[in-house]
C-alpha positions in Angstrom: 126.2 75.8 144.4 125.7 73.5 141.5 122.7 74.1 139.3 121.4 71.7 136.5 118.8 73.4 134.4 116.5 70.9 132.3 115.4 72.4 129.3 118.1 75.0 129.4 117.4 76.3 125.7 114.0 77.6 126.5 113.7 81.4 126.8 113.2 81.5 130.4 115.4 78.7 131.6 118.3 80.0 129.3 117.9 83.2 130.9 117.8 81.8 134.5 121.0 79.7 133.7 122.8 82.7 132.6 121.9 84.6 135.7 122.8 81.8 138.1 126.2 81.7 136.7 126.8 85.3 136.9 125.9 85.0 140.6 128.9 82.6 141.0 127.2 79.2 140.8 128.3 76.4 138.6 125.8 75.8 135.9 125.1 73.1 133.2 121.8 71.6 131.7 120.1 69.4 129.4 117.7 70.0 126.4 116.0 67.9 123.8 116.3 70.5 121.0 119.8 69.6 119.4 119.4 72.4 116.7 120.6 75.9 117.3 118.3 78.2 119.1 118.8 82.0 119.7 118.9 81.2 123.4 122.0 79.5 123.3 124.3 82.6 122.6 124.5 83.7 126.3 125.0 80.1 127.5 127.8 79.7 125.1 129.5 83.2 126.1 129.5 81.8 129.5 130.8 78.5 128.7 127.7 76.8 130.2 127.6 73.2 129.2 124.5 71.8 127.4 123.9 68.1 127.2 121.7 66.4 124.8 121.7 62.8 126.1 120.3 61.4 129.3 123.6 60.0 130.3 123.5 60.8 134.1 125.2 64.2 133.9 123.8 65.4 137.2 125.9 65.2 140.4 124.6 64.2 143.8 125.2 67.8 145.3 123.1 69.7 142.7 120.0 71.6 142.8 117.8 70.8 139.9 115.1 73.0 138.0 113.3 72.1 135.2 110.9 73.6 132.4 107.2 72.3 132.6 107.7 70.8 129.1 109.2 68.0 130.8 107.2 65.3 132.3 107.6 63.2 135.4 108.4 60.4 132.9 111.4 62.0 131.2 114.9 60.2 132.0 116.2 63.3 133.3 113.6 64.1 135.8 113.6 60.0 136.9 117.2 60.5 137.6 116.6 63.6 140.1 114.1 61.3 141.8 116.5 58.4 141.8 119.2 60.4 143.4 116.9 62.2 146.0 118.1 65.7 144.7 116.8 68.9 145.7 114.4 69.8 143.1 113.2 73.5 142.6 110.3 74.5 140.2 111.5 77.2 137.7 109.6 80.2 139.4 110.8 79.4 142.9 114.3 79.8 141.8 113.7 83.0 139.9 111.8 84.2 142.8 114.6 83.6 145.3 116.7 85.9 143.1 114.3 88.7 143.1 114.4 88.5 146.9 118.0 89.5 146.7 117.3 92.9 144.7 115.3 96.0 144.4 113.2 94.4 141.6 111.1 95.9 139.0 108.6 93.3 137.9 107.3 93.8 134.3 103.9 91.6 133.7 101.0 91.9 131.3 99.5 89.5 128.9 101.4 91.2 126.1 104.3 93.7 125.9 106.2 92.3 128.8 109.5 91.5 126.6 109.6 94.9 124.9 108.9 96.8 128.2 111.6 95.1 130.2 114.1 95.4 127.3 113.1 99.1 127.1 114.0 99.7 130.8 117.2 97.5 130.5 118.3 99.8 127.7 117.4 103.0 129.8 119.1 101.7 132.8 122.1 100.4 131.2 123.1 103.8 129.9 122.3 105.6 132.9 122.1 104.1 136.7 123.0 100.5 135.5 120.8 97.3 136.4 120.6 93.6 136.5 118.0 92.2 134.1 115.9 89.0 133.4 114.2 89.1 129.9 112.1 86.4 128.2 113.9 86.4 124.9 116.8 84.4 126.4 119.0 87.3 127.7 119.9 88.0 131.2 122.9 89.5 133.4 123.7 89.8 137.1 126.3 92.0 138.5 125.9 91.6 142.4 127.3 95.2 142.7 124.0 96.6 141.3 121.0 96.2 143.4 118.3 97.2 140.7 116.8 94.2 138.7 114.5 94.4 136.1 112.7 91.3 135.3 110.0 90.2 132.7 107.4 88.5 134.8 105.2 85.8 133.4 101.6 85.2 134.3 101.9 81.7 132.8 101.4 78.8 135.4 101.3 81.6 137.9 104.7 81.9 138.0 104.8 85.6 138.9 103.2 84.8 142.2 106.7 83.6 143.4 108.4 86.9 142.7 109.0 89.8 145.2 108.9 92.9 143.5 109.7 96.5 144.8 107.6 97.8 141.9 105.1 96.2 139.4 104.3 97.3 136.0 101.1 95.8 134.5 100.9 96.6 130.7 97.3 95.0 129.8 95.3 92.2 130.9 93.4 89.7 128.6 92.3 86.3 128.5 95.4 84.1 127.6 96.6 80.4 128.8 93.1 79.0 129.0 94.8 75.8 129.8 95.7 77.4 133.3 93.0 80.0 133.9 89.3 79.0 134.0 88.2 82.7 133.0 89.1 86.1 132.6 88.2 86.8 136.1 90.6 84.1 137.5 93.3 85.9 135.5 92.4 89.5 137.0 92.5 88.0 140.3 95.7 86.2 139.9 97.0 89.7 138.5 95.5 91.4 141.8 97.4 89.2 144.2 100.6 89.7 142.2 100.2 93.4 142.2 99.6 93.7 145.7 102.9 92.1 146.7 104.8 95.1 145.4 105.1 98.6 147.2 104.2 100.5 144.1 102.5 99.7 141.0 102.6 101.2 137.4 99.5 100.5 135.3 97.7 101.0 132.2 94.8 102.9 133.4 93.1 102.5 129.7 92.8 98.8 130.3 89.4 98.1 131.7 90.5 94.7 133.0 93.3 96.3 135.0 90.9 98.8 136.6 89.1 96.0 138.0 91.9 95.0 140.5 91.7 96.2 143.9 94.9 97.8 144.8 95.8 97.9 148.4 99.2 99.8 147.5 100.4 102.9 145.7 99.4 102.9 142.0 100.0 105.2 139.3 98.1 105.0 136.1 99.0 106.0 132.7 97.2 106.1 129.2 95.1 108.5 127.0 92.3 108.8 129.2 92.4 112.2 131.3 91.7 110.0 134.5 95.1 108.6 134.6 98.0 110.0 136.4 100.0 110.1 133.6 98.4 111.2 130.3 99.6 110.4 126.7 98.8 113.0 123.9 99.8 113.9 120.4 100.7 110.4 119.2 102.4 110.3 115.9 102.6 106.9 114.2 105.0 107.3 111.2 107.3 105.1 108.9 110.4 106.0 111.1 108.9 105.1 114.4 106.5 106.6 116.9 106.3 109.8 119.0 104.0 111.3 121.8 103.9 113.8 124.3 103.6 112.5 128.3 101.8 114.9 130.8 101.8 114.4 134.6 98.1 115.3 134.9 98.2 119.0 133.3 101.9 119.6 133.3 104.0 118.5 130.3 106.9 116.3 130.9 108.2 116.1 127.5 107.6 114.9 123.9 109.5 111.5 123.4 110.4 109.6 120.2 111.3 105.7 119.8 112.0 103.6 116.8 109.0 101.1 117.4 106.0 100.6 115.7 102.3 100.7 116.7 99.9 102.3 119.2 100.8 99.4 121.7 104.4 100.2 121.5 103.8 104.1 122.7 101.9 102.4 125.9 105.0 100.0 126.4 107.5 102.9 126.2 105.3 105.1 128.4 105.4 102.6 131.1 109.3 102.3 130.8 109.4 105.9 131.0 107.2 106.3 134.1 109.5 103.5 135.7 113.0 105.1 134.8 111.7 108.5 136.0 110.7 106.5 139.4 114.1 105.4 139.6 115.8 108.7 139.3 116.7 108.8 135.7 116.0 112.4 134.2 113.9 113.0 131.2 116.6 114.6 129.5 118.5 111.1 129.6 115.3 109.1 128.6 114.9 111.4 125.5 118.6 110.9 124.8 118.6 107.1 124.9 115.3 105.9 123.7 116.2 106.8 119.8 119.0 104.0 120.0 117.0 101.4 121.5 116.8 97.9 119.5 113.8 95.6 120.2 114.4 92.2 121.8 114.9 88.9 120.3 112.4 87.9 118.0 110.2 91.2 118.4 109.8 92.6 114.8 113.2 91.3 113.9 113.9 92.3 110.3 116.1 90.8 107.6 116.2 91.7 104.2 116.9 89.4 101.3 116.9 91.1 97.9 113.7 92.7 97.6 112.1 90.7 100.5 111.8 92.0 103.9 111.5 89.0 106.3 110.0 90.0 109.9 110.4 87.5 112.5 108.1 87.7 115.7 107.0 85.8 118.7 103.4 86.8 118.3 101.0 83.9 119.2 97.9 85.5 120.6 95.3 87.1 118.4 95.9 90.5 119.8 99.7 90.3 119.5 99.2 88.9 115.8 97.0 91.8 114.8 99.1 94.9 116.6 102.3 93.5 115.1 100.7 93.3 111.6 99.3 96.9 112.3 102.9 98.1 113.0 104.3 96.2 109.9 101.5 98.6 108.2 102.7 101.5 109.9 106.4 101.1 108.6 105.5 99.6 105.3 102.3 101.1 104.2 103.0 100.6 100.4 104.2 97.2 100.4 102.3 93.8 100.2 102.2 91.9 103.4 102.2 88.1 103.7 102.1 86.4 106.8 103.2 82.7 107.9 101.7 81.8 111.2 102.4 78.9 113.5 99.9 78.3 115.9 101.0 77.3 119.4 99.0 75.0 121.9 95.8 73.4 121.0 93.9 75.2 123.9 95.0 78.7 122.7 94.1 77.8 119.0 90.7 75.9 120.1 89.6 78.9 122.2 90.6 81.8 119.8 90.0 80.2 116.5 87.8 83.1 115.1 90.0 85.6 116.6 93.1 84.3 114.9 91.1 84.3 111.5 90.4 88.0 112.0 93.7 89.2 113.4 95.5 87.3 110.4 93.1 88.7 107.8 95.0 92.2 108.2 97.4 90.7 106.0 97.2 90.6 102.1 98.0 86.9 102.1 98.0 84.3 104.9 99.7 80.9 105.3 99.4 78.7 108.6 101.4 75.8 109.4 100.3 73.0 111.6 99.7 73.4 115.2 102.8 72.9 117.2 102.9 72.1 120.8 105.0 69.9 123.0 103.5 70.4 126.3 100.1 69.5 125.4 98.0 66.3 124.1 95.5 67.0 121.5 93.3 64.3 122.9 92.8 66.6 126.1 91.2 69.2 124.1 88.3 70.0 121.5 89.2 68.6 118.0 91.4 71.5 116.5 93.7 71.8 113.5 95.0 74.7 111.4 92.6 74.0 108.6 89.9 75.2 110.8 91.2 78.7 110.7 92.1 78.4 107.0 88.5 77.8 106.3 87.7 81.1 107.8 90.3 83.0 105.8 89.4 83.2 102.0 92.6 82.3 99.9 95.0 81.3 102.7 96.9 78.1 102.5 98.6 75.3 104.8 102.4 75.2 104.7 105.1 73.2 106.6 108.9 73.0 107.0 109.2 71.3 103.7 106.7 73.1 101.5 107.4 76.8 103.0 109.0 77.4 99.4 105.4 77.8 98.1 105.7 81.3 99.7 107.9 82.5 97.5 105.2 83.3 95.0 104.3 86.3 97.6 108.0 87.2 98.3 107.7 90.4 96.9 107.2 93.1 99.9 107.0 92.1 103.6 106.8 88.4 104.7 106.1 88.1 108.4 106.7 84.8 110.5 104.7 84.6 113.5 104.8 82.2 116.4 106.7 80.6 118.8 110.2 79.2 118.8 109.8 76.7 116.0 109.0 79.3 113.6 112.9 79.7 113.4 113.1 76.6 111.2 110.4 78.1 108.6 112.6 81.1 108.2 116.0 79.4 107.8 114.2 77.1 105.0 112.5 80.2 103.4 115.5 82.3 103.7 117.8 79.5 102.2 115.6 79.2 99.2 115.1 82.6 98.6 119.0 83.4 98.6 119.5 80.8 95.9 117.2 82.6 93.7 118.4 86.2 94.3 
């Protein structure tokens, strides 16, 4: 079959395009973003064509799917309607793939990408797997029946998936433009979880405990009420280690080159899932230390004396735990953060929480809000300066003025936010290299 993916350079759509190609389909797509994005790598390796103009590249016998960022008024979408082509929403196409495999769906407000990447790493080195990760990487081998997939609650996408096993890392208020309140999110996760035969869930998360499960569920966490109990956590400059028990019985002590308490929780979810699929604890111990995190998750580059960290964090909780993780690895270094708020709805709702989270850093810079899928007129008036007012000494920067961050280049400079942060890093690195 032929597929045409509109918004093909988006993290999810890029991954979907790669998987459709691996399944033997003919795939091409369109995107507005002409600048290079890390999500292009897998597309280029496969020779998947990317078009940047709306010159009717869609054939009549093509199935079309599109990112939500593209409205009905976009020329590409109009063309689909003109031709009367089959249009399938992104999540439905992904959902159809999950039906063909024994699927492990990794969900949660935070930690999905890392947990999915951990499972991919463990399985690739042992029993093999297919994978769909929200950092623009995916792969399908039809000979392997196991699929590990990052399952996003945005727009209730994951309700179209058909998992054998569901993992829930945490539940918190997010996507306030979609969900009316926390209860709405909890009930949606409940609907998702009960589609699976088995659930592996963070039992320390009070919101997860509010779910009414109608299937087999195992809980993990530090509390003694959990089925799998984490003890003896050590957060060190070289990584994190902990002991894992099944009730009173010690399974083993594990070490992972990840930072922050949240990463211990994510690693535990991956370990339990791997054990559930028959991977031995010895193999898990062997391969955890060689794990390299996903794209744009605590990604480090060193230029001279400056450590540049690139991270996808765009929610207050993600910002705080990532800054805490940087403190764990670099306790004696100055920490500067450059944050690009994403969506007017999120920034408006979490203004105070963002200020508190960012204040963990020694110096804070914010860029103007960046959002392609929202109209600012639809939300209460909000701008980055409203957060800056709450953080003493913080400043506003943009792509053209990011060089002002150079005065804080000694130590760690963390760039946080969604995809467009890459432009800031590129500009900052270029200026930094010229003075080193």
